[in-house]
C-alpha positions in Angstrom: 0.0 0.0 0.0 1.3 3.4 -0.8 1.7 5.9 2.0 -0.4 9.1 1.9 1.2 11.9 3.7 0.0 15.1 5.1 2.0 18.3 4.8 4.1 19.0 7.8 2.4 21.4 10.2 5.1 24.0 10.7 5.5 26.0 13.9 3.1 28.9 14.5 3.9 32.0 16.5 4.3 30.3 19.9 3.7 26.6 19.2 5.2 23.6 17.6 3.4 20.5 16.2 4.5 16.9 16.2 2.6 14.1 14.3 1.0 11.5 16.6 2.5 8.1 16.1 2.9 4.7 17.9 6.3 5.9 19.0 5.0 8.9 20.9 1.5 7.9 21.9 2.6 7.7 25.6 2.6 11.5 25.6 -1.1 11.5 24.8 -1.9 9.1 27.6 0.3 11.1 30.1 -1.4 14.4 29.1 -4.9 13.2 29.9 -4.8 10.1 32.1 -5.9 12.1 35.2 -7.9 14.8 33.5 -11.4 15.0 35.0 -12.8 17.2 32.2 -15.9 15.7 30.7 -14.8 17.2 27.3 -11.6 15.0 27.0 -12.1 11.7 25.3 -12.2 8.8 27.7 -9.9 6.9 25.3 -7.1 9.2 26.4 -7.5 8.3 30.1 -6.5 4.6 29.7 -3.1 3.5 28.3 -4.4 0.6 26.2 -7.4 2.6 24.9 -5.0 5.5 24.0 -2.8 3.0 22.1 -5.8 1.6 20.3 -7.0 5.1 19.5 -3.7 5.9 17.9 -3.6 2.7 15.9 -7.1 3.5 14.5 -6.1 7.1 13.7 -3.0 6.0 11.9 -5.1 3.7 9.7 -7.5 6.5 9.0 -4.5 8.7 7.9 -4.1 6.3 4.9 -7.7 6.5 3.8 -8.6 8.4 0.7 -12.3 8.9 1.5 -12.2 9.7 5.2 -8.6 10.7 6.0 -7.3 12.5 9.0 -4.2 13.4 10.9 -3.4 14.2 14.6 -0.6 16.5 15.9 0.6 17.1 19.4 0.7 20.8 20.4 3.9 21.8 22.1 5.3 25.0 23.5 8.5 26.6 22.2 10.4 24.6 24.8 8.8 21.4 23.5 6.4 20.8 26.4 3.4 18.8 25.3 0.2 20.8 25.9 -2.5 19.0 23.9 -3.6 17.3 20.7 -5.0 18.7 17.5 -7.2 16.6 15.1 -8.1 16.8 11.4 -10.5 14.2 10.2 -13.2 13.4 7.7 -11.0 14.8 4.9 -11.9 13.4 1.5 -8.7 13.4 -0.7 -10.7 12.5 -3.8 -12.2 15.9 -3.6 -15.7 14.4 -3.5 -16.5 16.4 -0.4 -15.6 20.0 0.2 -15.6 19.8 4.0 -13.6 18.3 6.9 -13.7 18.3 10.7 -11.3 19.4 13.3 -11.0 18.9 17.1 -8.7 19.8 19.9 -8.0 18.8 23.5 -5.7 20.9 25.8 -4.4 19.5 29.1 -5.6 21.2 32.2 -2.3 22.9 33.0 -2.3 24.8 29.7 -6.0 25.7 29.3 -7.0 29.4 29.1 -3.6 30.5 27.8 -4.5 31.1 24.1 -3.0 27.7 23.0 -6.3 26.4 21.5 -7.0 29.6 19.7 -3.5 29.7 18.1 -3.5 26.0 17.2 -7.0 26.1 15.6 -6.1 29.3 13.6 -2.9 27.6 12.4 -4.7 24.4 11.4 -7.4 26.3 9.6 -4.8 28.3 7.6 -3.0 25.0 6.8 -6.1 23.2 5.7 -7.2 26.1 3.4 -3.6 26.4 2.0 -3.0 22.7 1.3 -6.5 21.4 0.4 -7.9 23.8 -2.1 -11.1 21.8 -2.5 -12.0 22.3 1.2 -14.6 25.1 1.5 -16.0 24.3 5.0 -14.4 23.1 8.3 -16.7 21.7 10.9 -16.1 21.5 14.7 -18.4 20.2 17.3 -18.6 20.2 21.0 -21.0 19.4 23.8 -23.6 22.0 24.2 -22.5 22.9 27.7 -18.8 23.4 26.8 -19.3 27.2 26.9 -15.5 27.9 26.7 -15.1 26.0 23.4 -18.3 27.5 22.0 -17.1 31.0 22.7 -13.7 30.1 21.2 -15.2 28.8 18.0 -17.4 31.9 17.6 -14.3 34.1 18.2 -12.6 32.1 15.4 -15.5 32.9 13.0 -17.2 29.5 13.2 -21.0 29.9 12.8 -23.4 29.5 15.6 -24.8 26.0 16.0 -26.6 24.7 12.9 -28.7 21.7 12.3 -27.7 20.6 8.8 -26.1 17.5 10.3 -27.8 15.8 13.2 -30.2 17.5 15.5 -28.3 16.4 18.6 -28.6 17.0 22.2 -25.1 15.4 22.5 -23.2 17.8 20.3 -23.5 21.3 18.9 -22.0 21.7 15.4 -20.2 24.8 14.2 -18.6 25.5 10.8 -16.1 27.9 9.4 -16.3 28.7 5.7 -13.1 29.4 3.7 -14.3 32.8 2.5 -15.4 34.0 5.9 -12.2 32.7 7.6 -10.0 34.5 5.1 -11.8 37.8 5.7 -11.3 37.5 9.4 -7.7 36.4 9.3 -6.8 39.1 6.8 -8.0 41.6 9.4 -6.0 40.0 12.2 -2.3 40.7 12.6 -0.9 37.3 13.3 2.7 37.5 14.6 
């Protein structure tokens, strides 16, 4: 089988990114094993579940129809702070949307890391995958901090084009709207 690769996610202003792999999955487990947040995947709180999650994600990376990639988020001094997800990416260009997700460990929450990482990933998606017009993110309806962050980053308010769900609220960011907002921002 040929290997499909994602473009390297270069450093952003204050952060570095490292591809998730079986060689570094322990960092994911260590980041979240004791995290009590209901918004962190339970898979990250058990070592074997974390390893199984990583194996599954690495298989998805090779998919053409439902591809994805995960990156650790690290500070400039290489401290692991969280994980960034890209998934549901159709490389055959049959779909013009994909999804993103993020989890930040408790110690690094509320420091602008999620905002910078999501902005950087959106810029990368729209630069490298020209067929992508819409990026979707979803969170639990009571995750007010994430909802506010998504709105700040120009994701639409919840919409019901997907599933009318009490479990998740869906948000989307359109390429044209995102480019207008980021042109107005002075990113370092």
